[in-house]
DSSP file (Angstrom, degrees, kcal/mol; ACC not computed):
  #  RESIDUE AA STRUCTURE BP1 BP2  ACC     N-H-->O    O-->H-N    N-H-->O    O-->H-N    TCO  KAPPA ALPHA  PHI   PSI    X-CA   Y-CA   Z-CA
    1    1 A M              0   0    0      0, 0.0     2,-0.3     0, 0.0     0, 0.0   0.000 360.0 360.0 360.0 131.6  128.4  105.0   84.1
    2    2 A R        -     0   0    0     19,-0.0     2,-0.4     2,-0.0    19,-0.0  -0.592 360.0-152.0 -82.5 143.7  125.1  103.7   82.9
    3    3 A R        -     0   0    0     -2,-0.3     2,-0.5    17,-0.0    16,-0.0  -0.892   4.1-155.0-114.8 146.1  122.4  102.8   85.4
    4    4 A C        -     0   0    0     -2,-0.4    16,-2.7     2,-0.0    17,-0.5  -0.988  15.2-143.0-120.1 127.5  119.7  100.2   85.0
    5    5 A V  E     -A   19   0A   0     -2,-0.5     2,-0.4    14,-0.2    14,-0.2  -0.749  12.6-167.0 -96.1 134.0  116.5  100.6   87.1
    6    6 A E  E     -A   18   0A   0     12,-2.9    12,-2.1    -2,-0.4     2,-0.4  -0.978   2.9-166.1-120.8 131.1  114.7   97.7   88.6
    7    7 A V  E     -A   17   0A   0     -2,-0.4     2,-0.4    10,-0.2    10,-0.2  -0.955   5.1-174.3-120.9 135.2  111.2   98.0   90.0
    8    8 A A  E     -A   16   0A   0      8,-2.6     8,-2.5    -2,-0.4     2,-0.2  -0.977  26.3-117.4-130.3 142.9  109.5   95.4   92.2
    9    9 A D  E     -A   15   0A   0     -2,-0.4     6,-0.2     6,-0.2     5,-0.1  -0.555  28.8-145.0 -72.8 139.3  105.9   95.2   93.6
   10   10 A L    >   -     0   0    0      4,-2.4     3,-2.4    -2,-0.2    -1,-0.0  -0.789  21.7-118.0-102.8 151.0  105.7   95.3   97.4
   11   11 A P  T 3  S+     0   0    0      0, 0.0    -1,-0.1     0, 0.0    -2,-0.0   0.788 114.8  62.2 -56.2 -27.6  103.1   93.3   99.3
   12   12 A S  T 3  S-     0   0    0      1,-0.1    20,-0.2    20,-0.0     3,-0.1   0.570 123.4-104.2 -75.3  -8.1  101.8   96.6  100.6
   13   13 A G  S <  S+     0   0    0     -3,-2.4    -1,-0.1     1,-0.3    18,-0.0   0.341  88.4 109.4  99.3  -5.6  100.9   97.6   97.0
   14   14 A G        -     0   0    0     -5,-0.1    -4,-2.4     1,-0.0     2,-0.3  -0.028  65.0-110.4 -87.3-164.6  103.8  100.0   96.7
   15   15 A Q  E     -AB   9  30A   0     15,-2.0    15,-3.1    -6,-0.2     2,-0.4  -0.963  11.4-150.3-133.0 147.9  107.0   99.7   94.6
   16   16 A A  E     -AB   8  29A   0     -8,-2.5    -8,-2.6    -2,-0.3     2,-0.4  -0.963  17.4-166.7-114.8 137.2  110.7   99.2   95.4
   17   17 A V  E     +AB   7  28A   0     11,-2.9    11,-3.0    -2,-0.4     2,-0.3  -0.978  15.5 153.7-128.4 136.6  113.2  100.8   93.0
   18   18 A R  E     -AB   6  27A   0    -12,-2.1   -12,-2.9    -2,-0.4     2,-0.7  -0.966  50.0 -93.6-152.0 168.0  117.0  100.1   92.8
   19   19 A D  E >   -A    5   0A   0      7,-0.5     3,-2.0     3,-0.3     6,-0.3  -0.789  31.5-152.1 -83.4 114.9  119.9  100.1   90.5
   20   20 A S  T 3  S+     0   0    0    -16,-2.7    -1,-0.1    -2,-0.7   -15,-0.1   0.692  93.9  61.7 -67.3 -16.7  120.1   96.5   89.2
   21   21 A K  T 3  S+     0   0    0    -17,-0.5    -1,-0.3     1,-0.3     3,-0.1   0.573 110.7  40.8 -82.5  -8.7  123.9   96.9   88.7
   22   22 A A    X   +     0   0    0     -3,-2.0     3,-2.5     1,-0.1    -3,-0.3  -0.533  69.4 166.9-133.1  66.4  124.2   97.4   92.4
   23   23 A P  T 3  S+     0   0    0      0, 0.0    -1,-0.1     0, 0.0    -2,-0.1   0.708  79.1  48.9 -60.4 -21.5  121.8   94.9   93.9
   24   24 A N  T 3  S+     0   0    0     -3,-0.1     3,-0.1    -4,-0.0    -4,-0.1   0.382  97.3  94.2 -96.4   3.6  123.3   95.4   97.4
   25   25 A G  S <  S-     0   0    0     -3,-2.5    -3,-0.0    -6,-0.3     0, 0.0  -0.023  90.2 -50.2 -81.8-169.5  123.1   99.1   97.2
   26   26 A P        -     0   0    0      0, 0.0    -7,-0.5     0, 0.0     2,-0.4  -0.214  49.8-155.1 -65.9 154.1  120.3  101.4   98.4
   27   27 A M  E     -B   18   0A   0     -9,-0.1     2,-0.5    -3,-0.1    -9,-0.2  -0.989   6.6-142.3-129.9 138.7  116.7  100.8   97.5
   28   28 A L  E     -B   17   0A   0    -11,-3.0   -11,-2.9    -2,-0.4     2,-0.4  -0.875  13.5-157.6-101.4 132.4  113.9  103.4   97.4
   29   29 A N  E     -B   16   0A   0     -2,-0.5     2,-0.4   -13,-0.2   -13,-0.2  -0.929   9.2-171.6-111.7 134.0  110.4  102.3   98.6
   30   30 A F  E     -B   15   0A   0    -15,-3.1   -15,-2.0    -2,-0.4     2,-0.0  -0.954  20.9-124.6-124.4 141.4  107.3  104.2   97.5
   31   31 A T     >  -     0   0    0     -2,-0.4     4,-2.6   -17,-0.2     5,-0.2  -0.301  37.1-102.6 -71.6 167.5  103.7  103.9   98.6
   32   32 A R  H  > S+     0   0    0    -20,-0.2     4,-2.3     1,-0.2     5,-0.2   0.903 124.6  49.5 -57.5 -41.9  101.0  103.1   96.1
   33   33 A T  H  > S+     0   0    0      2,-0.2     4,-2.1     1,-0.2    -1,-0.2   0.913 111.2  47.8 -65.7 -44.3  100.0  106.8   96.1
   34   34 A E  H  > S+     0   0    0      2,-0.2     4,-1.9     1,-0.2    -2,-0.2   0.915 112.7  48.8 -62.9 -43.4  103.6  108.1   95.7
   35   35 A W  H  X S+     0   0    0     -4,-2.6     4,-2.6     1,-0.2    -2,-0.2   0.910 110.4  50.6 -64.7 -42.2  104.2  105.7   92.8
   36   36 A Q  H  X S+     0   0    0     -4,-2.3     4,-2.7    -5,-0.2    -1,-0.2   0.891 108.3  52.9 -63.8 -38.6  101.0  106.7   91.1
   37   37 A A  H  X S+     0   0    0     -4,-2.1     4,-2.0     2,-0.2    -1,-0.2   0.894 110.3  48.6 -62.4 -39.4  101.9  110.3   91.4
   38   38 A F  H  X S+     0   0    0     -4,-1.9     4,-2.2     2,-0.2    -2,-0.2   0.942 112.0  47.8 -64.2 -48.4  105.3  109.6   89.8
   39   39 A I  H  X S+     0   0    0     -4,-2.6     4,-2.5     1,-0.2    -2,-0.2   0.917 111.6  50.5 -59.6 -44.6  103.6  107.7   86.9
   40   40 A D  H  X S+     0   0    0     -4,-2.7     4,-1.8     1,-0.2    -1,-0.2   0.891 109.2  51.9 -61.1 -39.9  101.1  110.4   86.3
   41   41 A S  H  <>S+     0   0    0     -4,-2.0     5,-2.4     2,-0.2     6,-0.3   0.895 109.7  48.9 -64.4 -40.6  103.9  113.0   86.2
   42   42 A V  H ><5S+     0   0    0     -4,-2.2     3,-1.6     1,-0.2    -2,-0.2   0.932 111.3  49.6 -63.9 -45.6  105.8  111.0   83.6
   43   43 A K  H 3<5S+     0   0    0     -4,-2.5    -1,-0.2     1,-0.3    -2,-0.2   0.822 109.8  51.6 -62.8 -31.4  102.7  110.7   81.5
   44   44 A D  T 3<5S-     0   0    0     -4,-1.8    -1,-0.3    -5,-0.2    -2,-0.2   0.355 112.0-121.4 -87.3   5.8  102.0  114.4   81.8
   45   45 A H  T < 5 +     0   0    0     -3,-1.6    -3,-0.2    -4,-0.1    -2,-0.1   0.866  60.2 150.1  57.6  40.9  105.6  115.2   80.6
   46   46 A R      < +     0   0    0     -5,-2.4     2,-0.4    -6,-0.1    -4,-0.1   0.517  48.5  80.0 -80.8  -5.2  106.4  117.1   83.8
   47   47 A F  S    S-     0   0    0     -6,-0.3     0, 0.0    -5,-0.2     0, 0.0  -0.811  86.4-110.3-104.6 144.6  110.1  116.1   83.7
   48   48 A G              0   0    0     -2,-0.4    -1,-0.1     1,-0.1    -2,-0.1  -0.220 360.0 360.0 -67.0 160.1  112.6  117.9   81.5
   49   49 A R              0   0    0     -4,-0.1    -1,-0.1     0, 0.0    -2,-0.0   0.419 360.0 360.0 -96.2 360.0  114.2  116.1   78.5
């Protein structure tokens, strides 16, 4: 099954992430610091291919 990721800005400056094919399903919330750490990791190619 394919997943589509949806990201939304939160008023606190963080991000909310969910599967757009399951809008009533779980949502992950990240602080601004956590989200930036994730983005930096992606840019540094820290995840396997």
